[in-house]
NUFIZA-191532 format. One record per residue (C-alpha): residue number from 1; x, y, z. Coordinates in pm, 1 decimal. Layout:
REM NUFIZA-191532
ATOM   n        X        Y        Z
ATOM NUM        X        Y        Z
...
This chain:
REM NUFIZA-191532
ATOM   n        X        Y        Z
ATOM   1   2531.6  21546.1   6993.1
ATOM   2   2749.6  21276.8   6840.1
ATOM   3   2643.5  21100.7   6524.2
ATOM   4   2552.2  20732.0   6495.1
ATOM   5   2335.9  20714.0   6804.7
ATOM   6   1969.0  20719.9   6902.9
ATOM   7   1836.9  21000.5   7120.3
ATOM   8   1499.7  21070.4   7278.2
ATOM   9   1354.0  21416.8   7333.9
ATOM  10   1139.6  21395.6   7646.6
ATOM  11    934.8  21679.3   7795.7
ATOM  12   1104.8  21806.4   8108.9
ATOM  13   1412.7  21602.4   8032.3
ATOM  14   1554.9  21728.8   7705.1
ATOM  15   1789.8  21521.7   7497.1
ATOM  16   1836.9  21169.9   7629.7
ATOM  17   2082.8  20920.4   7481.6
ATOM  18   1913.0  20588.9   7425.3
ATOM  19   2068.1  20266.1   7555.6
ATOM  20   2248.4  20035.7   7317.3
ATOM  21   2175.5  19669.7   7380.3
ATOM  22   2449.0  19411.3   7350.6
ATOM  23   2486.9  19119.8   7112.3
ATOM  24   2315.1  18780.8   7140.6
ATOM  25   2522.6  18499.3   7291.1
ATOM  26   2278.6  18210.5   7288.5
ATOM  27   2092.8  18093.0   7102.8
ATOM  28   2236.9  18230.0   6781.6
ATOM  29   2079.4  18217.6   6437.5
ATOM  30   2097.3  17866.2   6298.1
ATOM  31   2135.9  17696.8   6637.6
ATOM  32   1954.1  17373.5   6717.0
ATOM  33   1849.6  17334.6   7081.2
ATOM  34   1743.6  17029.8   7277.3
ATOM  35   1571.7  16986.9   7610.3
ATOM  36   1267.7  17122.0   7786.9
ATOM  37   1450.3  17413.9   7949.6
ATOM  38   1533.1  17728.6   7754.2
ATOM  39   1819.2  17970.9   7814.1
ATOM  40   1871.5  18312.4   7656.0
ATOM  41   2187.0  18516.4   7707.9
ATOM  42   2332.8  18833.8   7562.3
ATOM  43   2610.7  19081.3   7633.4
ATOM  44   2525.2  19372.8   7860.3
ATOM  45   2373.2  19695.5   7729.6
ATOM  46   2559.8  20025.1   7698.1
ATOM  47   2385.6  20272.6   7928.2
ATOM  48   2511.1  20626.0   7846.6
ATOM  49   2273.6  20805.3   8085.5
ATOM  50   2333.0  20560.9   8376.4
ATOM  51   1958.4  20510.3   8409.5
ATOM  52   1768.9  20209.0   8536.0
ATOM  53   1715.3  19985.1   8236.9
ATOM  54   1443.6  19727.8   8190.4
ATOM  55   1465.8  19430.5   7957.4
ATOM  56   1219.3  19202.8   7787.0
ATOM  57   1243.0  18925.1   7531.2
ATOM  58   1006.5  18883.8   7239.7
ATOM  59    977.9  18510.4   7163.5
ATOM  60    766.4  18376.1   6880.4
ATOM  61    737.5  18069.6   6660.7
ATOM  62    556.5  17733.7   6655.9
ATOM  63    254.6  17785.6   6881.6
ATOM  64    398.6  18075.0   7082.5
ATOM  65    414.9  18455.9   7063.1
ATOM  66    497.5  18622.6   7392.3
ATOM  67    682.7  18906.4   7563.7
ATOM  68    885.2  18800.4   7868.1
ATOM  69    993.4  19055.7   8124.9
ATOM  70   1356.8  18997.7   8226.4
ATOM  71   1510.9  19080.5   8563.8
ATOM  72   1872.5  18982.1   8499.5
ATOM  73   2043.8  19208.2   8246.4
ATOM  74   2232.8  18933.2   8062.3
ATOM  75   2054.5  18601.2   8114.9
ATOM  76   1706.4  18450.1   8110.6
ATOM  77   1640.4  18091.0   8215.4
ATOM  78   1299.8  17935.1   8148.2
ATOM  79   1240.5  17598.1   8317.7
ATOM  80   1065.8  17340.1   8105.6
ATOM  81    837.3  17297.7   7938.0
ATOM  82    932.1  17635.1   7791.2
ATOM  83    818.2  17562.3   7434.3
ATOM  84    510.3  17376.4   7307.4
ATOM  85    699.1  17136.3   7080.7
ATOM  86    965.1  17087.1   6813.0
ATOM  87    982.1  17364.9   6556.9
ATOM  88   1135.1  17690.0   6438.0
ATOM  89   1143.6  17987.3   6674.4
ATOM  90   1271.6  18344.9   6683.3
ATOM  91   1371.9  18587.8   6958.2
ATOM  92   1486.0  18944.1   7003.7
ATOM  93   1585.0  19149.8   7306.3
ATOM  94   1423.6  19485.4   7381.5
ATOM  95   1577.3  19739.1   7620.7
ATOM  96   1407.4  20043.6   7770.6
ATOM  97   1537.1  20335.6   7975.9
ATOM  98   1184.9  20457.5   8051.4
ATOM  99   1185.4  20700.6   7762.3
ATOM 100   1261.9  20486.0   7461.3
ATOM 101   1239.3  20119.0   7370.5
ATOM 102   1531.2  19987.2   7169.3
ATOM 103   1545.7  19653.6   6989.0
ATOM 104   1870.8  19500.6   7100.7
ATOM 105   1977.3  19323.9   6782.0
ATOM 106   1850.9  19161.1   6467.6
ATOM 107   1603.1  18875.8   6492.0
ATOM 108   1761.8  18545.2   6592.2
ATOM 109   1609.7  18235.2   6430.0
ATOM 110   1670.8  17890.8   6581.4
ATOM 111   1529.6  17539.2   6594.4
ATOM 112   1433.3  17370.3   6920.8
ATOM 113   1320.3  17021.6   7016.5
ATOM 114   1208.0  17030.5   7381.3
ATOM 115   1139.6  16655.2   7383.3
ATOM 116   1507.6  16563.8   7322.6
ATOM 117   1761.2  16615.8   7603.1
ATOM 118   2134.0  16543.2   7601.0
ATOM 119   2260.0  16697.5   7925.8
ATOM 120   2025.7  16791.8   8210.1
ATOM 121   2093.5  16997.8   8520.3
ATOM 122   2073.1  16801.6   8842.5
ATOM 123   1807.3  16945.6   9069.4
ATOM 124   1881.0  16963.5   9439.4
ATOM 125   2257.5  16930.4   9392.1
ATOM 126   2458.2  17243.3   9471.2
ATOM 127   2835.2  17210.3   9498.4
ATOM 128   2888.7  17586.4   9489.3
ATOM 129   3024.1  17810.9   9765.4
ATOM 130   2812.0  18097.9   9893.4
ATOM 131   2980.9  18358.8   9674.1
ATOM 132   3000.3  18128.2   9372.5
ATOM 133   3372.6  18195.2   9334.0
ATOM 134   3538.4  17861.7   9271.9
ATOM 135   3819.8  17710.5   9068.4
ATOM 136   3915.9  17340.3   9075.9
ATOM 137   3738.2  17014.6   9152.2
ATOM 138   3863.8  16668.6   9252.3
ATOM 139   3675.9  16344.1   9197.6
ATOM 140   3776.9  16038.4   9395.2
ATOM 141   3609.6  15746.3   9569.9
ATOM 142   3724.4  15856.7   9914.3
ATOM 143   3500.2  15613.5  10106.8
ATOM 144   3564.1  15310.8   9880.7
ATOM 145   3198.4  15250.2   9794.6
ATOM 146   3255.9  15253.7   9418.3
ATOM 147   3110.0  15601.1   9360.4
ATOM 148   3310.3  15919.4   9292.7
ATOM 149   3286.7  16179.0   9568.2
ATOM 150   3360.5  16549.9   9518.3
ATOM 151   3607.0  16787.6   9680.0
ATOM 152   3578.7  17146.1   9555.7
ATOM 153   3826.2  17431.2   9602.0
ATOM 154   3702.7  17783.2   9666.9
ATOM 155   3840.0  18136.8   9683.5
ATOM 156   3757.8  18464.7   9860.8
ATOM 157   3815.1  18330.5  10214.0
ATOM 158   3554.8  18059.7  10169.5
ATOM 159   3590.3  17706.9  10298.2
ATOM 160   3644.7  17422.8  10056.9
ATOM 161   3354.9  17178.8  10032.4
ATOM 162   3328.6  16799.4  10040.0
ATOM 163   3034.5  16598.4   9905.5
ATOM 164   2975.5  16225.4   9945.4
ATOM 165   2805.7  16046.6   9655.5
ATOM 166   2531.4  15818.0   9790.1
ATOM 167   2422.2  15689.9   9449.3
ATOM 168   2120.5  15917.2   9432.7
ATOM 169   2280.8  16253.2   9501.0
ATOM 170   2556.5  16430.7   9689.9
ATOM 171   2555.4  16502.2  10061.4
ATOM 172   2771.6  16781.0  10197.5
ATOM 173   2994.0  16676.4  10488.7
ATOM 174   3161.2  16943.1  10704.8
ATOM 175   3278.9  16738.3  11002.8
ATOM 176   3596.4  16573.8  10867.1
ATOM 177   3846.1  16858.9  10903.9
ATOM 178   3931.5  16877.3  10533.6
ATOM 179   3708.1  17182.1  10485.9
ATOM 180   3783.1  17367.9  10809.7
ATOM 181   4021.2  17633.2  10679.1
ATOM 182   3891.9  17948.9  10512.8
ATOM 183   4116.2  18098.7  10250.2
ATOM 184   4204.8  18085.7   9883.8
ATOM 185   4232.4  17733.0   9746.4
ATOM 186   4278.7  17685.8   9374.8
ATOM 187   4281.4  17309.0   9349.0
ATOM 188   4370.7  16967.1   9488.0
ATOM 189   4449.6  16612.3   9387.6
ATOM 190   4400.1  16265.3   9527.6
ATOM 191   4622.9  15959.6   9551.7
ATOM 192   4732.0  15688.5   9791.5
ATOM 193   5035.3  15864.7   9937.4
ATOM 194   5106.6  15620.0  10220.8
ATOM 195   5027.6  15293.5  10041.9
ATOM 196   4741.7  15176.5  10263.5
ATOM 197   4497.0  15130.2   9975.9
ATOM 198   4295.1  15444.3  10050.6
ATOM 199   4281.0  15766.2   9845.5
ATOM 200   4431.2  16057.3  10037.0
ATOM 201   4392.8  16428.8   9961.9
ATOM 202   4647.6  16700.6   9884.2
ATOM 203   4508.7  17057.1   9885.0
ATOM 204   4687.3  17361.8   9744.5
ATOM 205   4636.0  17723.8   9843.2
ATOM 206   4706.6  18048.5   9668.5
ATOM 207   4846.5  18314.9   9901.2
ATOM 208   5200.4  18363.9  10030.8
ATOM 209   5147.9  18365.6  10404.3
ATOM 210   5178.0  18114.2  10684.0
ATOM 211   4805.0  18050.9  10702.3
ATOM 212   4790.7  17950.1  10337.0
ATOM 213   5042.2  17666.7  10322.8
ATOM 214   4935.7  17358.5  10132.5
ATOM 215   4774.3  17069.2  10318.8
ATOM 216   4806.6  16690.2  10312.8
ATOM 217   4525.5  16473.2  10453.9
ATOM 218   4555.5  16096.8  10499.2
ATOM 219   4241.5  15885.3  10470.0
ATOM 220   4181.9  15684.6  10790.0
ATOM 221   3947.1  15432.8  10624.1
ATOM 222   3669.0  15507.8  10869.7
ATOM 223   3522.1  15803.5  10683.7
ATOM 224   3767.8  16060.3  10819.9
ATOM 225   4103.2  16222.1  10745.5
ATOM 226   4412.3  16310.3  10946.4
ATOM 227   4612.5  16619.6  10856.0
ATOM 228   4987.7  16570.1  10825.7
ATOM 229   5190.0  16863.3  10953.5
ATOM 230   5547.6  16730.9  10981.0
ATOM 231   5637.5  16712.1  10612.7
ATOM 232   5815.8  16960.7  10382.9
ATOM 233   5533.4  16961.3  10131.0
ATOM 234   5301.5  17156.7  10361.4
ATOM 235   5560.0  17431.7  10411.7
ATOM 236   5509.8  17546.2  10052.5
ATOM 237   5353.7  17891.0  10094.2
ATOM 238   5366.3  17986.5   9728.0
ATOM 239   5080.7  18079.7   9501.3
ATOM 240   5000.4  17718.7   9420.5
ATOM 241   4767.5  17682.9   9124.4
ATOM 242   4762.6  17313.7   9040.1
ATOM 243   4923.7  16987.2   9142.8
ATOM 244   4969.2  16635.9   9011.9
ATOM 245   5056.7  16304.4   9175.3
ATOM 246   5276.1  16047.6   9001.1
ATOM 247   5555.4  15799.7   9071.1
ATOM 248   5821.0  15968.1   8856.4
ATOM 249   6116.0  15767.7   8996.1
ATOM 250   5934.6  15429.4   8984.4
ATOM 251   6003.5  15339.7   9347.7
ATOM 252   5635.4  15256.3   9400.7
ATOM 253   5545.0  15569.8   9598.8
ATOM 254   5343.8  15862.7   9461.1
ATOM 255   5535.5  16188.8   9427.9
ATOM 256   5383.8  16536.3   9377.2
ATOM 257   5455.8  16828.3   9143.9
ATOM 258   5316.8  17170.9   9242.4
ATOM 259   5274.7  17451.3   8987.9
ATOM 260   5323.8  17784.4   9165.6
ATOM 261   5213.6  18081.4   8957.8
ATOM 262   5484.2  18349.1   8965.5
ATOM 263   5677.8  18170.2   9238.5
ATOM 264   5901.2  17866.4   9239.7
ATOM 265   5747.8  17544.7   9112.1
ATOM 266   5818.4  17249.7   9338.3
ATOM 267   5872.7  16874.5   9315.7
ATOM 268   5829.9  16645.6   9615.5
ATOM 269   5962.5  16290.4   9618.8
ATOM 270   5780.7  16034.5   9829.5
ATOM 271   6055.9  15866.6  10029.1
ATOM 272   5880.9  15567.0  10181.6
ATOM 273   5574.7  15766.3  10283.3
ATOM 274   5756.1  16091.7  10365.8
ATOM 275   5728.3  16364.3  10101.3
ATOM 276   6063.7  16542.8  10079.0
ATOM 277   6167.8  16839.5   9866.6
ATOM 278   6322.5  16721.3   9539.2
ATOM 279   6294.0  17048.8   9346.0
ATOM 280   6669.0  17042.1   9285.8
ATOM 281   6606.7  16759.2   9036.5
ATOM 282   6426.4  17008.0   8809.7
ATOM 283   6602.8  17242.7   8572.6
ATOM 284   6614.6  17597.2   8721.5
ATOM 285   6426.4  17729.0   8417.6
ATOM 286   6125.9  17512.3   8508.9
ATOM 287   6139.9  17615.3   8873.9
ATOM 288   6131.0  17984.8   8784.1
ATOM 289   5821.4  17973.6   8561.2
ATOM 290   5471.6  18122.8   8573.6
ATOM 291   5287.2  17793.7   8559.9
ATOM 292   4923.4  17689.4   8556.3
ATOM 293   4952.7  17312.8   8502.7
ATOM 294   5207.5  17033.2   8515.2
ATOM 295   5145.5  16668.2   8432.4
ATOM 296   5358.7  16354.4   8398.0
ATOM 297   5322.0  16139.4   8084.0
ATOM 298   5536.1  15900.0   7886.2
ATOM 299   5547.7  16131.5   7586.3
ATOM 300   5838.4  15962.1   7407.7
ATOM 301   5720.7  15603.3   7469.7
ATOM 302   6044.7  15500.3   7641.8
ATOM 303   5866.8  15362.1   7948.0
ATOM 304   5924.9  15642.6   8197.6
ATOM 305   5723.8  15950.4   8286.5
ATOM 306   5817.3  16290.2   8146.7
ATOM 307   5695.2  16625.9   8281.1
ATOM 308   5502.3  16877.2   8069.1
ATOM 309   5442.9  17225.3   8216.4
ATOM 310   5190.6  17479.6   8083.0
ATOM 311   5298.7  17841.5   8135.1
ATOM 312   5142.8  18184.7   8106.7
ATOM 313   5325.3  18477.6   7938.5
ATOM 314   5501.9  18248.5   7695.8
ATOM 315   5713.6  18524.2   7543.6
ATOM 316   5923.6  18495.9   7861.1
ATOM 317   5819.9  18158.9   8002.4
ATOM 318   5741.7  17910.8   7722.1
ATOM 319   5585.0  17575.3   7796.5
ATOM 320   5841.8  17323.1   7915.7
ATOM 321   5919.9  16956.9   7861.0
ATOM 322   6144.6  16762.8   8097.8
ATOM 323   6249.6  16424.0   7960.4
ATOM 324   6288.2  16152.6   8223.9
ATOM 325   6593.5  15928.9   8177.4
ATOM 326   6431.4  15639.7   8364.1
ATOM 327   6597.5  15706.0   8698.3
ATOM 328   6399.7  16015.7   8794.1
ATOM 329   6652.6  16260.7   8648.0
ATOM 330   6525.5  16511.6   8393.9
ATOM 331   6667.3  16685.8   8087.4
ATOM 332   6512.1  17013.7   7974.6
ATOM 333   6388.0  17015.7   7616.7
ATOM 334   6512.8  17299.3   7399.6
ATOM 335   6285.6  17523.1   7186.2
ATOM 336   6487.8  17420.8   6882.0
ATOM 337   6436.7  17048.9   6947.8
ATOM 338   6223.8  16846.3   6706.3
ATOM 339   5953.0  16766.3   6965.3
ATOM 340   5761.4  17087.8   6887.9
ATOM 341   5622.1  17102.1   7243.4
ATOM 342   5829.2  17397.1   7369.9
ATOM 343   5606.5  17678.9   7246.5
ATOM 344   5529.5  18031.1   7365.6
ATOM 345   5165.7  18089.5   7456.6
ATOM 346   4934.2  18217.7   7728.3
ATOM 347   4853.0  17864.4   7836.4
ATOM 348   4580.6  17810.2   8096.9
ATOM 349   4453.4  17451.8   8115.0
ATOM 350   4546.9  17113.0   7975.1
ATOM 351   4353.2  16822.8   7826.6
ATOM 352   4517.0  16488.8   7744.3
ATOM 353   4414.6  16210.2   7507.9
ATOM 354   4511.2  16013.8   7199.0
ATOM 355   4311.0  16179.8   6923.2
ATOM 356   4499.3  16038.2   6625.9
ATOM 357   4541.9  15678.7   6742.7
ATOM 358   4922.3  15663.2   6755.7
ATOM 359   4946.1  15570.1   7127.6
ATOM 360   5115.4  15901.9   7210.2
ATOM 361   4944.3  16168.6   7422.1
ATOM 362   4799.7  16464.1   7234.2
ATOM 363   4766.5  16790.9   7426.7
ATOM 364   4474.7  17037.5   7416.6
ATOM 365   4575.9  17372.9   7564.5
ATOM 366   4328.6  17663.6   7587.7
ATOM 367   4471.1  18012.0   7607.3
ATOM 368   4394.4  18376.6   7538.8
ATOM 369   4195.5  18431.0   7217.1
ATOM 370   4306.1  18099.2   7066.6
ATOM 371   4359.9  17734.0   7147.5
ATOM 372   4642.0  17494.1   7075.4
ATOM 373   4600.9  17125.9   6989.8
ATOM 374   4929.8  16938.6   6974.1
ATOM 375   4884.7  16616.8   6775.6
ATOM 376   5180.4  16381.7   6781.9
ATOM 377   5342.2  16214.1   6486.9
ATOM 378   5660.1  16005.0   6511.0
ATOM 379   5785.1  16199.5   6810.0
ATOM 380   5697.4  16548.1   6684.8
ATOM 381   5391.4  16745.2   6792.4
ATOM 382   5221.7  16993.2   6557.1
ATOM 383   4942.1  17239.6   6634.6
ATOM 384   4625.4  17128.9   6451.5
ATOM 385   4374.4  17346.9   6640.5
ATOM 386   4274.0  17558.2   6342.5
ATOM 387   4260.4  17263.3   6105.2
ATOM 388   4022.0  17056.3   6318.3
ATOM 389   3801.8  17330.9   6466.1
ATOM 390   3941.8  17350.6   6819.7
ATOM 391   3898.1  17727.0   6830.9
ATOM 392   3702.8  17986.7   7029.9
ATOM 393   3398.8  18141.9   6862.0
ATOM 394   3374.9  18520.6   6881.2
ATOM 395   2996.2  18515.7   6833.8
ATOM 396   2969.5  18328.3   7165.0
ATOM 397   3209.8  18572.8   7331.0
ATOM 398   3465.9  18293.4   7382.5
ATOM 399   3782.4  18484.1   7459.0
ATOM 400   3975.8  18323.9   7747.5
ATOM 401   3994.6  17943.4   7764.3
ATOM 402   4055.3  17767.1   8095.8
ATOM 403   3976.6  17407.9   8189.4
ATOM 404   3984.7  17161.9   7898.3
ATOM 405   3916.7  16790.8   7933.1
ATOM 406   3892.7  16515.4   7672.0
ATOM 407   3641.2  16231.7   7687.4
ATOM 408   3399.6  16035.7   7469.7
ATOM 409   3068.6  16203.2   7557.0
ATOM 410   2864.9  16020.0   7291.3
ATOM 411   3037.5  15681.2   7333.4
ATOM 412   3106.6  15655.2   6960.8
ATOM 413   3471.4  15556.6   6997.7
ATOM 414   3649.0  15890.4   6955.3
ATOM 415   3740.1  16168.6   7196.9
ATOM 416   3542.3  16489.7   7231.3
ATOM 417   3649.8  16799.6   7427.7
ATOM 418   3495.9  17034.1   7683.7
ATOM 419   3649.2  17379.4   7728.0
ATOM 420   3544.0  17630.2   7992.4
ATOM 421   3568.2  17992.6   7881.8
ATOM 422   3555.1  18277.0   8129.2
ATOM 423   3624.0  18641.0   8204.4
ATOM 424   3960.1  18740.7   8350.3
ATOM 425   3979.7  19074.9   8526.2
ATOM 426   4263.2  19291.2   8394.4
ATOM 427   4369.0  19655.8   8393.4
ATOM 428   4517.8  19620.9   8045.6
ATOM 429   4259.5  19740.7   7793.1
ATOM 430   4426.7  19537.2   7519.9
ATOM 431   4326.3  19228.2   7717.1
ATOM 432   3965.9  19328.6   7777.3
ATOM 433   3734.4  19030.5   7750.6
ATOM 434   3358.9  18972.1   7793.3
ATOM 435   3218.9  18911.8   8139.6
ATOM 436   3004.0  18625.1   8011.9
ATOM 437   3160.5  18364.2   7785.0
ATOM 438   2987.3  18047.9   7668.0
ATOM 439   3156.9  17714.2   7732.9
ATOM 440   3227.4  17488.2   7435.8
ATOM 441   3155.3  17118.7   7391.1
ATOM 442   3356.3  17013.5   7086.7
ATOM 443   3209.4  16694.5   6940.5
ATOM 444   3443.0  16483.1   6727.9
ATOM 445   3266.1  16431.0   6393.5
ATOM 446   3368.5  16280.5   6055.7
ATOM 447   3509.4  16526.4   5803.9
ATOM 448   3591.6  16370.6   5468.8
ATOM 449   3864.4  16115.7   5531.8
ATOM 450   3943.0  16268.9   5870.4
ATOM 451   3766.1  16429.5   6163.0
ATOM 452   3679.3  16771.3   6298.2
ATOM 453   3560.6  16926.1   6624.5
ATOM 454   3219.4  17096.4   6608.0
ATOM 455   3100.8  17302.9   6905.4
ATOM 456   2765.0  17146.1   6998.0
ATOM 457   2734.1  17304.8   7343.7
ATOM 458   2423.0  17502.0   7256.5
ATOM 459   2253.9  17202.4   7100.1
ATOM 460   2347.9  16969.8   7387.2
ATOM 461   2250.2  17208.1   7666.1
ATOM 462   2592.5  17301.0   7808.1
ATOM 463   2642.2  17653.2   7670.5
ATOM 464   2522.8  17877.8   7953.1
ATOM 465   2757.4  18181.1   7954.8
ATOM 466   2961.6  18218.7   8273.5
ATOM 467   3308.9  18304.5   8391.5
ATOM 468   3420.7  17942.6   8372.1
ATOM 469   3732.6  17784.2   8520.7
ATOM 470   3766.9  17414.3   8608.8
ATOM 471   3573.9  17120.7   8472.6
ATOM 472   3557.0  16743.0   8463.7
ATOM 473   3393.6  16466.3   8260.8
ATOM 474   3299.8  16190.6   8506.3
ATOM 475   3042.1  15910.9   8509.4
ATOM 476   2865.1  16017.0   8828.4
ATOM 477   2578.7  15768.6   8830.1
ATOM 478   2749.7  15459.8   8687.5
ATOM 479   2545.4  15442.6   8366.8
ATOM 480   2854.3  15446.7   8144.2
ATOM 481   2793.6  15796.3   8005.9
ATOM 482   3020.1  16085.7   8099.2
ATOM 483   2851.3  16360.4   8298.2
ATOM 484   2983.2  16715.3   8311.5
ATOM 485   3076.9  16935.4   8604.5
ATOM 486   3190.8  17290.1   8531.6
ATOM 487   3310.4  17544.4   8786.0
ATOM 488   3258.7  17920.4   8773.2
ATOM 489   3389.9  18230.7   8946.0
ATOM 490   3071.0  18428.7   8891.1
ATOM 491   2792.8  18205.2   9021.1
ATOM 492   2675.1  17851.6   9091.6
ATOM 493   2858.5  17558.0   8940.6
ATOM 494   2688.4  17324.0   8694.4
ATOM 495   2633.0  16951.9   8745.9
ATOM 496   2496.6  16817.9   8416.7
ATOM 497   2392.1  16456.1   8373.2
ATOM 498   2425.7  16289.0   8033.7
ATOM 499   2132.8  16123.8   7857.4
ATOM 500   2200.9  15757.1   7790.4
ATOM 501   2193.5  15616.8   7438.3
ATOM 502   2239.1  15267.9   7295.8
ATOM 503   2614.6  15291.8   7230.1
ATOM 504   2831.3  15054.4   7429.9
ATOM 505   3098.9  15152.7   7679.1
ATOM 506   3357.8  15025.0   7923.6
ATOM 507   3507.5  15171.3   8241.0
ATOM 508   3838.7  15028.9   8361.0
ATOM 509   3992.0  15057.1   8706.1
ATOM 510   4343.0  14932.5   8781.6
ATOM 511   4470.9  14811.2   9117.7
ATOM 512   4818.9  14719.7   9240.6
ATOM 513   4771.1  14554.1   9581.2
ATOM 514   5084.0  14506.5   9785.1
ATOM 515   5248.1  14817.1   9639.2
ATOM 516   5228.9  15178.4   9766.2
ATOM 517   5073.9  15303.2   9439.1
ATOM 518   4763.0  15094.2   9493.6
ATOM 519   4548.9  15270.7   9229.2
ATOM 520   4808.0  15240.3   8952.7
ATOM 521   4840.1  15611.6   8876.9
ATOM 522   5071.0  15634.8   8577.1
ATOM 523   4937.9  15324.2   8401.7
ATOM 524   4855.9  15322.1   8029.1
ATOM 525   4546.5  15127.1   7922.2
ATOM 526   4488.9  15035.2   7557.4
ATOM 527   4167.1  14892.2   7417.7
ATOM 528   4152.1  14678.0   7103.6
ATOM 529   3815.6  14622.0   6936.7
ATOM 530   3694.7  14532.4   6590.6
ATOM 531   3923.4  14757.6   6389.6
ATOM 532   3965.8  15006.7   6673.8
ATOM 533   4252.0  15096.7   6905.5
ATOM 534   4212.4  15346.9   7188.2
ATOM 535   4459.9  15463.4   7453.7
ATOM 536   4403.2  15619.6   7794.8
ATOM 537   4640.5  15728.0   8071.1
ATOM 538   4570.9  15722.7   8445.3
ATOM 539   4693.6  16056.9   8578.4
ATOM 540   4675.3  16209.1   8924.3
ATOM 541   4571.3  16566.1   8849.2
ATOM 542   4732.2  16847.0   8651.9
ATOM 543   4464.2  16835.8   8382.6
ATOM 544   4156.3  17044.2   8310.4
ATOM 545   4221.3  17350.6   8522.8
ATOM 546   4337.4  17288.7   8881.1
ATOM 547   4127.2  16970.8   8875.6
ATOM 548   4165.1  16593.7   8896.9
ATOM 549   3937.3  16319.8   8763.2
ATOM 550   3924.0  15965.9   8907.6
ATOM 551   4223.7  15751.3   8802.3
ATOM 552   4027.1  15523.7   8571.9
ATOM 553   3975.3  15482.9   8197.4
ATOM 554   3644.6  15536.7   8017.3
ATOM 555   3600.1  15403.9   7663.2
ATOM 556   3312.7  15463.0   7424.1
ATOM 557   3269.4  15169.6   7186.2
ATOM 558   2985.0  15247.8   6948.2
ATOM 559   2832.0  14905.3   6882.7
ATOM 560   3154.6  14712.7   6948.6
ATOM 561   3105.7  14424.4   7192.6
ATOM 562   3384.5  14211.9   7330.4
ATOM 563   3725.1  14379.5   7345.4
ATOM 564   4080.8  14314.6   7462.3
ATOM 565   4279.1  14534.0   7701.0
ATOM 566   4652.9  14588.1   7724.1
ATOM 567   4779.9  14747.2   8045.9
ATOM 568   5126.8  14893.5   8087.2
ATOM 569   5157.5  14917.0   8464.3
ATOM 570   5355.0  15195.8   8636.4
ATOM 571   5644.8  14955.9   8701.8
ATOM 572   5668.7  14868.1   8331.6
ATOM 573   5503.7  14525.4   8347.0
ATOM 574   5256.9  14459.4   8062.1
ATOM 575   4944.7  14244.0   8097.1
ATOM 576   4679.6  14136.9   7842.2
ATOM 577   4312.7  14081.2   7921.4
ATOM 578   4110.8  13916.1   7644.3
ATOM 579   3737.2  13882.3   7578.8
ATOM 580   3638.0  14164.1   7812.8
ATOM 581   3261.3  14215.5   7817.0
ATOM 582   3130.3  14569.2   7770.6
ATOM 583   2866.2  14794.3   7928.4
ATOM 584   3020.7  14747.3   8269.7
ATOM 585   3291.5  14857.1   8511.0
ATOM 586   3587.5  14619.8   8530.4
ATOM 587   3873.2  14618.7   8780.0
ATOM 588   4208.5  14483.2   8663.7
ATOM 589   4460.5  14368.2   8922.8
ATOM 590   4835.8  14364.1   8878.1
ATOM 591   4967.8  14016.6   8961.3
ATOM 592   5265.3  14013.6   9194.0
């Protein structure tokens, strides 16, 4: 018998090795919880005898002392009201193999206030496929009613799903043809590709066979879509992982970049409504990458859109920057260049925002066992992830980061970050990672003369451990507060609605009637308040993880009321809009 283990001597059985319970994931000691519902999670037990294990949780504290039998071996969800009131509580897991009862870990002490809720799960809304294996999500107002609808991409030969937002919930629609194919779809994006004023849909697929080519659907304006078959873009049979729409050559038509993991990346130029292969305009090094994301941004502030590509296995395929010369021709950045953006990493997702207020895009890139946060400064980007707290937490089993999005969740005037963490199956034992990993919600908080990210996911109710992938911060119900949708490959997706506060906000939509790029994808919107300056970019996908948010800008304002907006339109024209009222959605139109 080996040392350092518990055994049980049972009559008729002999020596029996006792199970070893895993570690707590949530809540952890010192956590503060909010909301009526209560969630416990822990890593799975080691079961040396391969016996049937039973689990129970001992919960005690203010007005409660109970044993709760658990069916699931890693998660317990208690719908509210789960606790009698605000106070200090403790819990511990107990595991039994029928012969011995083992306490799983030390006592966990936490504080909970069931009367205070920040994010709440939406009841009756299920955007998950039957198997729960899903990746990306696209938000767009496909029916032009002012509300974001949802298109979700699914794997394991499942159909993609489409949900129409009716203002009170989401209704699944299967009759439009955009969900007919079963297969492996990693993501999609939306944009007006034919210039008729309606958001169309481009869907990417992940297997190299004829049945898995990418798809382009044009919105007919009557609630339906027409699939386009006679265009080079749908002949791409690569392992497409993400895509982004942008007018990189400034001819007014939206072009598309496709990141193909392990196969050739592709660029398609929109030639008057016909998407033609323009991959030859990319440097061969970028074409032959292992890419997860690619997005167009004016990184050097010269007025044209550059391409940033996030790659896996950075020791061979580092992240890439292609500088646009203004005519749609690109120059590959060199690792020795002063930009600092060409770095080797195991990049997965990509979040974009101006965190330091210099009008340049900062880049949040989750990866394996660490994160990167490139903050810009006079044309050079430096990784500040460790300095500002944008890091995974081992106690929450956060090992592999995927979708990351930036947004002001508390409307206080600075950007916060959501990062989905999730298990990745691998045969390499060096890369082993937990099956359940808690997502992070990094809240931007003051830190001396600067700021720092603090993971408040447990406190805010968004920390349920899953195998996360894509995610989006979107105002689903029009109340001005960003709601959260996170996608998982191990179970149902989460739709979490934000609790409104008294902070002010502004949502800005941009329109360019009379031009093909009617929704102004590629525009930069700057907000000027009382001592504040915020910048947003309207992008057409390539952010988060295989996901695309609506092309609009959301600003949190704190108590600021009455602001000015400066819009740099995709064609380079600049317009000012003064005395803009807040707590509303405004639509700005580009004058011809």
